[in-house]
LOROPA-868489 format. One record per residue: x, y, z of N, C-alpha, C in turn. Coordinates in steps of 0.001 Angstrom, whole numbers, padded with zeros to 6 digits, always signed. Atoms other than C-alpha are relative to their C-alpha. Layout:
residues N
XYZXYZXYZ/...
//
This chain:
residues 101
-000520-001245-000224-005818+073036-006185+000075+000251+001557/-000076-000483-001366-004749+074092-002602-000362+001312+000114/+000525-001270-000563-006250+077063-000909+000592+000194+001231/-000645-000154-001417-003806+077845+001748-000504+001292+000708/+000709-001092-000654-005642+081141+002520-001074-000345+000914/+001041+000690-000786-008594+079083+003755+000713-000680+001193/-000780+000845-000999-006173+076818+005719+000301+000918+001299/-000385-001037-000932-004898+079907+007487-001036+000555+000732/+001045-000651-000616-008328+081323+008123-000571-001194+001007/+000548+000939-000919-009552+077956+009832+000897-000150+000983/-000741+000115-001137-006539+077683+011878-000076+001196+000894/+000098-001176-000812-006956+081241+013158-001520-000141+000708/+001385+000259-000594-010728+080452+013875+000062-001128+001038/-000171+001151-000860-009757+077248+015699+000698+000588+001283/-000859-000576-001089-007117+079289+017835-000916+000904+000844/+001029-000940-000765-009741+081870+018808-000904-000730+000867/+001077+000747-000779-012075+079051+020087+000979-000963+001072/-000674+000824-000892-009057+077644+022245+000394-001406-000549/-000280+001243+000496-008494+074770+019862+001427-000041-000709/-001359-000125+000566-004714+075347+019138+000435-001473-000438/-000478+001394+000334-004239+071416+019275-000589-000386-001380/+000318+000283+001289-006420+071066+016292+000690+000799-001096/-000448-000917+001043-005175+074089+014407+001370-000528-000304/-001504+000336+000240-001561+072684+014748+000070-001469-000438/-000198+001564+000210-002058+068794+014560-001051-000612-001004/+001084+000726+000912-005335+068198+012567-000368+000544-001243/+000363-000479+001226-005693+070623+009858+000741-000313-001143/-000711+000270+001287-004602+069529+006546-000268+000903-001036/+000154-000881+001205-005227+070954+003080-001405+000225-000137/+001289-000370+000712-008149+072767+001767+000044+000345-001384/-000236+000020+001472-008621+072461-001799-001264-000054-000916/+000972+000112+000925-010760+072315-004918+000186-001369-000562/+000039+001203+000872-011702+069139-006583-001251+000016-000912/+000870-000162+001120-013730+068562-009682-000272-001433-000340/+000393+001469+000452-015678+065220-010388-000715-000053-001260/+000396-000059+001359-016654+066339-013882-001508+000491-000142/+001362-000854+000231-020014+067790-013044-000261+000952+001127/+000013-000865-001308-019433+069508-009571+001466+000387+000346/-001412-000518-000650-016557+071608-008184-000375+000154+001509/+000215-000087-001344-016051+071156-004445+001152+000802+000697/-001000-000585-000944-014124+073019-001748-000052-000896+001186/+000302+000821-001333-013286+070663+001272+001345-000010+000696/-001188+000115-000831-010942+070246+004102+000249-001519+000237/-000587+001371-000302-008686+067146+004468+000606+000110+001229/-000791-000017-001163-007364+066257+007806+001500-000244-000318/-001435+000200+000193-003603+066358+008150+000281-001463-000050/-000354+001482+000328-002020+063051+006925+000537-000438+001480/-000397+000713-001276-001637+060697+009964-001022+000587+001214/+000783-000443-001246-004358+062575+012149-000910-001364+000209/+000745+001342-000375-005937+059457+013948-001483+000158+000155/+001429-000060-000282-009459+060854+014503-000881-000095-001214/+000832+000054+001135-010415+060727+010877+000880-000900-001025/-000635+000765+000995-009602+058156+008209+000448+000900-001125/-000571-000604+001230-007402+059313+005313-000960-000162-001097/+001167+000200+001137-009638+060091+002353-001297+000710+000386/+000981-000682-000574-012390+061519+004421+000103+001605+000014/-000097-001402+000064-013267+065167+003847-001155+000702+000561/+001158-000911-000434-015461+067973+005271-000135+000907-001009/+000300-000738+001187-017184+069778+002325-000416+001314+000573/+000241-001305-000533-017221+073383+002873-000945+000774-001103/+000838-000664+001001-018865+074506-000535+000104-000845-001156/+000035+000770+001345-019899+072992-003940-000796+000909-000886/+000866-000525+001060-021370+074140-007187+000056-000873-001177/+000033+000706+001170-022468+072349-010294+000705+000908-001030/-000930-000762+000888-020560+073380-013361-000708+001209-000484/+000598-001202+000415-021181+076791-014629-000742-000101-001315/+000628+000169+001384-023583+077122-017659+000839+000500-001084/-000681-000291+001323-022264+077320-021163+000184+001689-000127/+000100-001407+000163-021054+080911-021687+000250+000835+001334/-000228-000630-001338-020572+081735-017893+001400+000052+000208/-001366-000335-000292-017265+082760-016381+000490-001289+001074/-000438+000966-000966-015411+079722-014716+000816+000767+001129/-000800-000758-000910-013157+082261-012904-001028+000558+000946/+001065-000613-000996-016382+083919-011229-000476-001185+000798/+000257+001231-000833-017369+080249-010241+000911-000266+001099/-000799+000241-000848-014202+079722-008614+000174+001100+001099/-000152-001142-001203-014119+083198-006691-001381-000225+000808/+001166+000129-000890-017717+082481-005646+000245-001199+001089/-000128+001216-000895-016736+079088-004300+000947+000324+001092/-000963-000416-001030-013822+080479-002328-000641+000908+001017/+000782-000929-000789-016132+083250-000979-000863-000986+000913/+001056+000901-000908-018773+080620+000075+000858-000931+000917/-000703+000881-000771-016092+078328+001553+000634+000863+001224/-000427-000880-001009-014705+081223+003672-001217+000385+000920/+001104-000229-000821-018375+081884+004896-000307-001264+000765/+000250+001255-000674-018610+078208+005721+000847-000267+001235/-000922+000004-001005-015538+078284+007783-000469+000751+001338/+000480-000914-001172-016877+081107+010013-001239-000456+000644/+001308+000492-000432-020288+079556+010257-000071-001401+000540/+000049+001500-000548-019274+075908+010868+001328-000382+000850/-001262+000464-000680-016056+076101+012815-000157-000806+001176/+000223+000966-001194-017551+074366+015948-000253-001359-000603/+000282+001301+000704-018937+071697+013634+001349-000654-000559/-001241+000552+000607-015534+071406+011919+000872-000682+001111/-000715+000413-001311-013822+071069+015395-000566-001356+000448/+000547+001314-000418-016155+068232+016246+000330-001136-001001/-000356+001052+001100-015517+066523+012892+001502-000389+000173/-001383+000367-000111-011796+066797+013479+000324-000804+001250/-000111+000894-001223-012200+065361+016930-000568-001373-000054/+000638+001501+000139-013943+062246+015543-001329-000035+000494/+001365+000164-000550-017337+063070+016810-001144+000310-001087/
//
């Protein structure tokens, strides 16, 4: 599931740091994946971005499955909020990652 509001947030943060080049050319999709036991929010580089191999991701947040009887909607909301915080706290690290460093 794509999370375009997080993609926009990351691009804005990169632009504020003078990294329009990465915002425009390197940021791909931010989405949710589920491996059967854990749900992840991660950044994919834009298709064709040469500094990162396709299929490599930057993990922004993760959570093990919610306990039986808990709200899965709450879990997704929590993950989205955690990923938003991670973007703000790790934007310089994400820029280095996108740069291939």
